[in-house]
C-alpha positions in Angstrom: -3.8 -17.0 -14.4 -2.0 -19.8 -16.0 -4.6 -22.5 -14.8 -7.5 -20.4 -16.4 -8.6 -22.1 -19.7 -9.8 -18.7 -21.2 -6.2 -17.3 -20.8 -4.4 -18.2 -24.0 -1.1 -16.5 -23.7 0.6 -14.4 -20.8 3.6 -12.2 -21.5 6.7 -12.6 -19.4 6.1 -9.2 -17.7 2.6 -9.8 -16.6 3.2 -12.1 -13.5 6.1 -9.6 -12.4 3.6 -6.6 -12.5 1.0 -8.6 -10.7 3.5 -9.6 -8.0 4.5 -6.0 -7.5 0.9 -4.8 -7.4 0.2 -7.4 -4.7 3.3 -6.5 -2.7 2.2 -2.8 -2.7 -1.4 -3.7 -1.6 -0.1 -5.9 1.3 2.4 -3.3 2.3 -0.4 -0.4 2.2 -2.9 -2.6 4.2 -0.1 -3.8 6.7 0.8 -0.2 7.5 -2.6 1.1 8.0 -3.2 -1.9 10.2 0.0 -1.3 12.2 -1.1 2.4 12.8 -4.3 0.9 14.4 -2.3 -1.5 16.6 -0.1 1.5 17.7 -3.0 3.6 18.5 -4.2 1.0 20.8 -0.8 0.8 22.4 -0.2 -2.9 21.5 2.8 -4.4 19.8 0.8 -7.4 18.0 -1.3 -6.9 14.8 -4.7 -8.5 15.3 -7.4 -9.3 13.0 -9.6 -6.3 14.2 -6.6 -4.0 13.3 -7.0 -5.1 9.7 -10.6 -4.8 9.8 -10.4 -1.3 11.4 -7.9 -0.3 8.4 -10.3 -1.5 5.9 -13.1 0.3 7.4 -11.1 3.6 7.8 -10.0 3.6 4.3 -12.6 4.1 1.4 -10.3 2.4 -1.2 -10.6 -0.7 0.7 -14.4 -0.8 0.6 -14.5 -3.9 -1.6 -13.0 -5.9 1.3 -15.6 -4.8 3.8 -17.8 -7.8 3.0 -14.9 -10.3 3.2 -13.4 -9.3 6.6 -15.6 -10.2 9.6 -16.3 -7.2 11.8 -17.8 -8.9 15.0 -14.8 -8.1 16.9 -15.1 -4.4 16.2 -17.4 -2.5 18.8 -20.0 -0.1 17.7 -18.2 2.9 19.4 -15.0 2.0 17.6 -16.7 2.1 14.3 -18.3 5.5 15.2 -15.0 7.1 16.2 -13.3 5.9 13.0 -12.6 8.8 10.7 -13.4 8.3 6.9 -11.5 10.3 4.6 -10.7 10.6 0.8 -7.2 9.4 1.3 -6.0 7.4 -1.7 -3.9 4.2 -1.4 -0.3 5.4 -0.7 -1.8 8.5 1.0 -0.2 9.3 4.5 -2.0 7.1 7.2 -2.5 9.5 10.1 -0.2 12.0 8.7 2.7 9.6 8.5 4.5 9.1 5.2 6.6 6.2 4.3 8.5 4.8 1.3 10.3 1.7 0.4 14.0 1.9 -0.2 16.2 -1.2 -1.2 18.6 -2.2 1.6 22.3 -1.0 1.1 23.4 -3.5 3.9 21.9 -6.3 5.9 19.2 -4.7 8.2 19.7 -5.5 12.0 15.9 -5.8 12.7 12.6 -5.2 11.3 11.5 -5.0 7.7 14.3 -4.6 5.4 14.5 -1.3 3.7 11.2 0.3 5.3 11.8 3.6 6.6 8.9 5.4 8.3 8.3 9.1 8.8 10.9 10.4 6.2 9.7 12.1 2.9 10.6 10.6 -0.4 12.1 12.6 -3.2 9.4 12.0 -6.0 11.7 13.3 -8.6 13.9 10.2 -8.1 11.1 7.8 -9.2 9.2 9.9 -11.8 5.8 9.6 -10.0 3.2 11.7 -8.4 3.0 11.5 -4.6 0.3 9.3 -3.1 -1.0 7.9 -6.5 -0.4 4.4 -6.9 -3.1 3.9 -9.5 -1.8 6.8 -11.8 2.1 6.3 -11.3 4.3 4.7 -13.7 5.9 1.4 -12.7 9.3 2.4 -14.1 10.4 6.0 -14.8 10.7 6.4 -18.7 13.6 8.2 -20.3 12.7 11.3 -22.0 13.7 11.7 -25.5 15.2 15.0 -26.8 12.9 17.0 -29.2 13.4 16.3 -32.8 14.7 19.3 -34.8 12.7 20.1 -37.8 
């Protein structure tokens, strides 16, 4: 962004928001890929797991031409259900959320809890709607008396 000659000015918040969006994208793709790994009873995420996650999820269609699919077999592709799940939708019925760690984690990804619902009222966002949600909840102002 800063190296582009056409970009004249960048606000201080823009790189932070881009970084957060990238983090959310990588988390979503990783979790969907990991679900494919577990379905195949493996403990190592492989390239074909990422390709399967991309193939299963309509929102990742823009990546279909980038990720090679030669490792995927035709019967695997035929058996993959395609659904209208949005980014952030539960992958295979599994809901997840990210919570900042309150103490040092013993193992695994810090602060990642799988299978427990999140109270959406805490964050002021709609469930399973990354594109429409607000990055930070805004404080409501009391109505002005006329």
